[in-house]
N, C-alpha and C positions, 0 to 999 in steps of 0.2 A: 328124597326131600328132607328127610330127617337130617340129613347131613348138613345142608345149608342152614336149616333152622338152629341146629345145634351151634353152629359157628356164629350165627347172629345173636343168639342168646348169650353165648360166652363173651362176645365182644361187648354186648350191652352190660353184662355183669362186670367186666373189667373197667368199662367207662364209669360205672357207678362207683366201684371201689376206688378208682383214681380220683373222682370228684370228692368222695368222702375223705380221702387222705388229704387232698388239697385243702378242703374246708377245715379239717382238724388242725392242719398245720397253720392255716391262716387265722384261726381264732385268736391266738395271742397277739398277732399283728393287728387284727381288727380292734382288740381291746386297747392296745397302745395307741392306735389312731384315734379311738374315742377319747382316751385320756388326754392326748395332745390337743384334740379339738376343744375339750373342756378348758384346758390351760390357755389355749389361744383365745377362747371366748372370755375368760377372766382377764387376760392381758388387754384385749380390745376394750373391754368394759372399763378397766382401770385407765387406759389411755384416753378413752372418751371422757372420763371424769377429770383427769389430771392434765391433759394436753392443753386445753384452752387457758386455764390459769397460768400454766408454764409459759405459754406464748405471750400472754399479757405481761407477765413478769419480765420476760426478755425484751418486749417492746418498751416497757417502762424503764428498764435498765438502759436501753439504748438512748431513750430520751434524757435520762439523768446524765449519761455520759456526754451527750451533746450539750446540755446546760453547763456541765462542769468545764467542758472544753471552751465554751463561750466565756465563762467566768475567768478561766485561766488566760484566754486571749485578751480580755479586758484588763486583767491584772498586769499582763506583760506590756500592753499598750500604756497603761498608767505608769508603770515603772519606767518605761522608755521616756515618757514625757517628763517624769521627775528627774531622770538622769540628764535629759537635755537642759532642763531648767538649771540644775546644779552646774552643768558645764558652762552654760551662759553666765551664771553668777560668778563662777570662778574666772571666766575670761574678763568679766566686768571688774572684779576685784583686782586682777592682775593689771589691767589698764589703769585703774585708779591708783594702785600702788606705784606704778611707773610715773604717773603724773605727780604724785606726792613726792616721789624721789627727785624728780626734776625740780619741782617747786622748792623742796628743801635745799637742794644744791644751789639754786639761784638765790634763795634767801641767805644762805650761809655766805655765798660769794659777796652778796650785797652788804651784809653785816661786816665782813672782813674789809671790804673796800671803804665802807664808812668809817670803820675803826682806824684804818691806816690814814685816811683823809683827815679825820679828827686829830690823830696824833701828829700828823704833818702840820696842820694849821696851828697847833700849840707850839711847835718848834719854831715857827716863823717869827720874825721880828715885826712888831706893829708897824703899820704903814706910815704913821706920823714920824717915826724915827729914821725912815729910809731917806737917803739923799737922792735927789733926781740925778740920773746919769744918762749920758747921751746914748750909750749902748746897753742893750739888755744884758743882765748879768748871766754868766754861764751857770748852768745847774751843777750842783755837786754830783760826784759819782754815786754817793749814797742815795740821793733823791732819784737819780735815773734808775738805780737798781730797784728801788721801791716801786716806781711806776711800772717797770717791766714785770715785777712779781704780781702787782695788781692786775695788769693786763693779761697775764697768763692764768691767773685764778678765775677770771671772768671770761668764759668762752664767747659771750655775746656782747661784751663791752667793746666800745670803740675807743681807740687811743686818743688821748686828748692832751694837747701841749700847753694847756693853761697852767699857770703856776700858782 
């Protein structure tokens, strides 16, 4: 019986030596785990203090970005309105300029016609010196040319055969 007891004692001794060796080898690892746990605790503590203000700052930044986006959209809409108003004003100015051009051309044509008519009436002989004739007198070729020029210079004028 000695023999099995010896082997039992020897195996217990070897198990104890093995456990001691494992514990000795594990001590530095346990120290590192404890150090990591303290670092993690400090990190979590810092996060607990810093995270809510950071989230608030991020939320406020998002709100400010939204407000700025709204302001930019309003500015773009305002600029679009101004551009439309300028475009409408330019169209109105163009139309008025065309009307002024037509009016000026009409006025110039009228003044030219009046001038030619005035000059023509000065060239005529007074009516008391004219002798009555049975047939109307033929117009001179110069007078016909003047009438044609007047008719051509006035696009809306109607030709008129009165002398």
